[in-house]
N, C-alpha and C positions, 0 to 999 in steps of 0.2 A: 096808431102808437102815440108815446107816451108825451106831452105837452112839457113844456119847461121847468111850470111849477112843480110838476110831478117829479122830473126827473132831480129838483133841488130837495126835494123829498126824499127820493133815496138817499142823495148825499147826506140830509143830515141824520137818517136813519145807520147809515153807515159810521158815520162820526160818532155817533152815540156807539155805538157797538166797539168801536177803537177804542172809547176813552177808559172801558174797562182795564184795559192792558198796558195803560199810558204809565201809569206810576210804577209798575212791575221793570217795563221796558226805560224806564228812567233810571230805574235805580240798579239795571245792569251796566248801564251806558256811564254814568255815575265813576263806575269804580273801573271799568273795563276802556272805554273811550270815553274819556269826559273831555275830549275835546271837540267830538260828537253828539256831546248830548245837548240837542237842541229841544228839549221838552219841557226844560226849568227855566230856561231863559230868554230871554225877549229882550233886546237883540240876539241875534245869537252870538255869544260869547262866552268861547273856552270857559271852564272853573276847573281845576286840577287842584284847589289849594287841599279837598280831602283826600288824597291819595296818595298813600306814604310810602307804600310800595308796587314800582311798577313791574311785579312778575308777568301779571293778567295781561297788560299792556301790550311787552312786547310777546310773549305766546302769542297772542291773539293775531299779532300783524305776521309772527312764523306761519301760523296754519293759513294765513292768506296767501303769503307769499308762497309754501309747500302746494298747496291745494290747486292757485290758478297755472306754476310751471308745472305739476303731472297732468291738469284737468285740461286748461285754457291755457298752454304753454304759447309767449308771444309770438308772435310773427312767422308760426308754424300751423301746420293742420292738423287739429286736434280731435276730429270727425269725420267721419265718407257720407256721402250720398249713398244710398244702395238703392237699389228696386223692393218697392213691396211684396213680391212674387218672390216665392223661395224655391219653388221645384222647377229646375228644367223644362220640366215636360210642358207644364202650364205655360213658361215661356212661347214652347215650343208652338202649342196648342193654338196662341195667339198671332204665330208667324214671327215670330220674331226669335233675332241668334244671341243666346245670353252673352256671349263675348263683347258682340257691340252692343247691347245697352248698357254693358259692364263700364264698357270705354265712353260709351257718351255719359254713364255718371261719372265717371272723373273729371272727365271736363268741366261738367257742372260744379264739380267739387271745385276747382282749382279755381273756377272763377268767382266763386261765392269768396274763396278766403280771398282771393285778391282785393276784391270789395271791403274785405272784413281787415286786412292789415292795412288797407291803405284809409283808413277811419281812424277816429278816435276810440277806437273799441277796447284796446288792452288797459286804456287811462283807465276808462270807466268802471269796467267792470271789476277792476281792484278796489276801489272804493264801493260798490257793488257787495263783494264777500265779504267787506269787512264787515257790513249788516247781516249777512247770511250768517258770520260768527254766530252774531247776536239771536238769531230766528230766523229773519225776512229781508230779503235783497230785493231792492225792485231797479229795474233801467229802462229809462224811456228811448226809442229808437223810432227818427222821424229820417224824411226823403228831405237829401240833399240836391242842389240845382251845379255842384261844382261833380271835380272828378273823383272824391271819395264815395259817391251818392248815398252814403246813410251816415246821420248824425247821432249819435248817443250821448247818454247822461243818467248818472247815478244819480236816485230820488232818495232823497233822506226819508226813513221810515218815521218821522215825526210828522211828513206832512202829506202822508197819502193814507189814505182809506179805501179799503174793497170791497167788494161781494164774491162768494164763491158762485161757481158755475154746478151745473148737474152732474160732473163727474169730482168733485170737492175740488178741483182747481181754480186758482184766482183768477176771477175771469172780468170781474168790474172795477175800473179802478175812479178814483177821485182823487188831486191834487189841490189843496191850497197853497198860494202865493202871491206876493205883492209886485207889482210894476209899474215904472211909469208908461206914461201915454205913450213915449216914445221906444219903451220898451217894446210894447203890444204890437203896434206898426211893426217892429223887426222882426219879431217871431211870426207873427201871421198878419204877411202884407196888405189881405183882401177882409182883417175885422172891418167890421162895421162897429165901432166906436159911437158910443155914446156922447149926446150935445154936450151932456157934465164933464166927461171926462178932455172934450177938448177948451172948455172955458178955464176948469181948474188949472192950476199951477203945474207946470212943468214937471216939476220935483215933484209932485206928489205923486202916491203910489196907492192904487187902487186894489181891492181883493178882489181877484179872481179866482174861479174852479176851474182845472183843466180835466176834463171826464171823459170818459169811455164806454159805451155799454154795449154788449155783445145782446142783436136782437135777431132771434132767429126769423126765419121766409113767413111762419105764419103772422108775425106782429109787424111784418109792413106793410104799409097803409097803401103803399101802391103795388098791387098782385100782377098790372101786367108787365112794369117795369121788372117786375122780380123774376118773372116769368123769360123776360127776353135778355136777360142778366145772365139765368139758366144755359138757354139756348146759346149764349156766345160764351159759355163755361166760363164766368165773371160771378162774382159772391161779395157784396159789398156791407157783409152782415154788421159789422162796426160803425158805431154812431159815436163820432169822435165831435170836442164840442167847449166851446169856451163860453163861460158864463159871469157875470158880472155879480158877486155877490148880493150889493148892495139893491139894486133894480132886478136882479134876476133875469134878469135880458141874455139872450145868447150874441153873442157879437162875432161869435164865426163859428162854423159845423162844416162837417164834411163827411161822408159813409167813405170805410176803408174796408180791403179786405185784409187785414189782418188787425192785429190788437198792438201799439203802440206800445204799450205798458206789456213787461214783462215778470210778477213777481215770480221766486222762488224762495220756498222753505228749506231748510236744515232738517226737520222733522214736524210733524206733525200729529198730536192726541184727537182721538176721536172729539170731535164737537167743536175743537180750539178753530180761530179763523187765524191766529196769526202762527208762526213759525216758532219752536224750540229749537236753539243751539247750544254751542258746546258752552259757551260765555254763562247761558244758564243754568246748565250744570254744572258751571265750577263755582258758582257765586258765594253761596255759603263759605267753602275754601278762602275765595278770594275776601273776603269780608274776613275772617278770622284773622288772616295775615297781615291784612291792613292793620285791623287793632294792634297786635303784638307788635308791629312795626312803629305804628305811632307807640305804642306805651315803649319802647325800648330809645325812641326819640327821645322821649319825655327822662328819661330816664338818665341817657347823656346829658343832656342838658341839667338836672341835677348835678353830675358830675362834674361838670365840667364849668358850670356857677352855681355848685351848694348853695343852699339856705343856712345861713349863719343862726347861730343864739350868742346873748350877750346878757352882762350881769347889770342889770340898769343901776345897782346902789354903788357897783363899781366905776362903771362906766355911762357916758353923758351923751348919746349920739341921738339923732333926729333918721326915725329908719327910713323914711318917705325919700329923703335925700342925700342919705350917704351911701359913700361908693367906696370901694377897696379898692385902689391903684396903686401901682408899683413907686415908690417909695413914701408911703404911708406911715406916720409916727401914730404908735399905740400905748396909754398907757400901760405897764403892767405891774401887777405885784405880784413876785415871785411866789410869796407864802399862799397865796389867795386863790391861786390857777389864773387861768388866761380868761382876760376879760370877755373877749370876743374867740366863737369856736365853731368850726362848721358842723352840720346839725347832722348825727350819725345817720348814717344810710346801710341797711342789712347788706351782708355779702351779696355780691354777684354769682348769677345762679347762670349756670349753661341751657338751664329747661327750654328758655324761649330761644338760643339759636337753634338747638335742636330742632324744637316743634318747628320754627320757621323754614327751617332748611327741608323739612320731609314733605311740609304744607309746599312750598313751594315746589318742589318734585313733582307733586301731583297733581297742582296743576299746568305742570310744561306738559306731565302724562295725558290730561285729557285734551289739551289743543293740539297733542301730537307734536310738539315741538319736538323729540329726541329721538322723529323716526331716523333721522341720521346722527345717531350721539356722535359726540363728537371725540369720546374717550375712544370709541372704535375705528374711528377714521384715521385712515393712513395714507401716506404718498403715494402707497402703487397698488392706492384701492383700483379696484377694475370695473368696468361697466358693468359684467356679469352684475357685481354685489352691488352696486347702486342700485341698477333695475330691477333684483331681489327686495330691496328694502323701501324702492318705489312701490314695487305690486304689495309689500304686507300694508303699507299704508293706504293705498286701496280696498284693501281685504277690512281694516279696520273700520272704515267708513262707507263698505258699499251700501246699506240702505242711503245713505244719504247722498250718494252719488245715484243709484235711481232713481231717486226722485228728483235731483237735480237734474239728469236726464232729460225726464218728465216734465219740467215743470221749467227748464230753461233752454237746454239745449234743441229740444225739436220746436217750440216757439218762436227760439228766436232765430234759428234757420232758415225755418219756411217765412217768415218775416224779410229777412234776406230775398229770398227766393223771388217772392212776390215785388217785393220793392223792383227786384232787377229786370223782375218780367214787364213792370210798371214803365219803366226807362227805355224798355227797346232792347236791352242787351241777353235775354234769353225768352223773346216773345215766340221761343216754341214749345214754350211750358203751357200747359192745359194746367184750370183751376173748377174743380169740384167741389160744390160746397166746401168746406175746410181744405180740401185735399188740393196738396198739387202734383203735378206728374206730366208724364210724356203720354204723348195718344203716338200707338205704331197699328198701323193698318187698322186704324177707327176703334182698337181697341185702348183703354186707360190703364196705364203703368203707375200707379203713385210711388211718391220718394221717400223711402226711410230713411232714419240715421244711425250710426251707429254709436251705441254707448261706450265709453271706456272702460266700459267691462267688459263689454265684447272684443275689443282688442287684446284686455288680457288674456282672454279665454285664448283669443283666437294665437297669443305667444305657446298658452300651453297646451294645444293642439299640436302645433308646430315640433313641442320640443316630445311631446310624445311620438309623432313620427320618425322623427330622426333616433331618438331611443330606441323605436321596434326595427329600424331598419339594421340599427350598428347590433344588435340581438339578433337579428337573421344573418348577418356578416361573421360573427361567433361563432354562430349554431353550423351555418352549411356553407361556409365559406364563398366560393365562386359561385354556390348555386344560388346565394340568396337573394339574387334581383328577379330568378323566377316567381317566385311570391308576388312582386310590385307589379302595379299596372305604371311604367312608367310614364309614357307620353302622356297621363293624367299628371304626376306629380309638379312640374314646373309652372301651369296656372294654379294648380292647389296651393304652392306658397305662395305664388303672387298674391295671390288673394286673399292669402289670409296676414302676409307681410305688407299688403298696401303698396305693392310695385305697381307701376303703369305698365296696361296690358299691354301697349301697344310695343313696348318695348319684348315683348315674350310672345311665340311662336304658338300657335294653334294644336290643340293635341292630337289633330289628324295631320299637321305636317312633321310633329314631330315622330309620330310613327312611322310617315311616309321616310325619315330621317334616319332610324333609327333599322328600318326594312333595308333602305340603299347601303346603311353601311355592314349591316348584318351578309349580304350579298356580297360585297365588295371584298370582307373579314375570310370570310368562305373561299371566295373566287382566289385570293392569295395563300390558302391556305391549301390548295391544291396541288399535286408534284406535278411537274412537266409532262407533257407525251411524248414517248419517244418518237424520234424519228426516223425513219425506213432508209435503211441502207439497201444502193444496190446491188442484187445479185452477180458473183462472178458465173462465166461461162466456162465449164471444164474442158480442157484442151481444145480451148479456143485457138485458133492461129494468129501470131499476131501481126497486126495491122502490115500490110502491103508497101514497102515507100517505091513510088514509081520514081524511073530516073529518066531522064529523059537527055539524050546525046544531042547536039547542035552540029 
């Protein structure tokens, strides 16, 4: 395995590669997020003095808010954990009941989102989505000892460098930061601080490298330990460490079975390391709008505080200290014209106003800020209409959502599951390699995650089935239900809509209930059987009455 010096060399190489993109990123942040532009200012001092139009700033925040509301709504379940085996036959072959497996995954999903919602996730992810709007967002997830279990922070893209893995994913991360001796011990209580750190001023900040590197099994130096971990269904393949930049000494290190850094990109070009986002796509328009707004402000300044012309042969003034104020008197030669007059300006043109309005609309369209247009919004807009707009928003960025699901949702939920397992809350889960799942009858069933696009597809499937049923009713009326497998429909709808399966009877139970109901209806529909009447005897003698005489 690599030494601390080798890891320091890898960090420097990653930093050199990132340096190629820093000028471009600094230029984007200058116009879109001036208060987050940490590339050219040290210390971090926001500078918005060169921003004359706020359209891009507001539109970028609108996109981040809309994206989080639709994809990661706060305090709601925005993903479902499902079994990685799609076919019921395969589950049955492994001795597992499909409905019981799905119920178990629903229980795990509820526990995971209780953990997420009790943490600071909703605060940190919004900051990361703002960076995602530029191209690349990064969060850092760590374990805690309190009830929230996990602690999440957004990492500025200006502080982080990364390497790609085998599948073009962001795999290895390094972060530069400056911390005092007290902050180091607070973040990593078991850190072995250097003697220099102990002796220096308490307020002095030390330059640190916080890194994580993925080492496959073949690169681990202790093969026996690795085989033992594999036998126990454990896999700590990520080496997390803190390194003093000056001495290159690692003051803290540990193995983890998840990557604490999670980087996700809006889009990626082949061969590029960083992501490319909507802010980069709109940069040309943003610059033009900003320049037009700057010229308009200058023109307005000329109009409110015009330049003046004067005849030096008629009036003697010092331009450097001369001010025109209310109550000022000027000598006027009525025959020779005005001694002081405003400099004539060209007639005001509406071209700039029209141009800037069109460009601002284009910028808003790029950031999808008009997905729920105020002009079309009415007080009585139905939930269905809003849902259709949300679906249109998802369709327009479907490629970005697919990458987001792969680079963020899956590794983030996997990290949460592994942390909960380490904390003993989901200790019945098993880890094999990088996969986590359930073991049923000594068979491993890995956990997969539903993308938001799957949720959209599920809704379309439900709409198609309901339309099919309505068409059958119109064509066949009372016989329409004969074409449907009614006992299977409730469970199918529950799976598509994400309903808790404990609230739905199994298909066999529903089929039995239908059968009992049919038998009861058939029994009630049968006419009652006629009752037999006693036959009368012909010429029968009436019964004799016995008279007793006392």
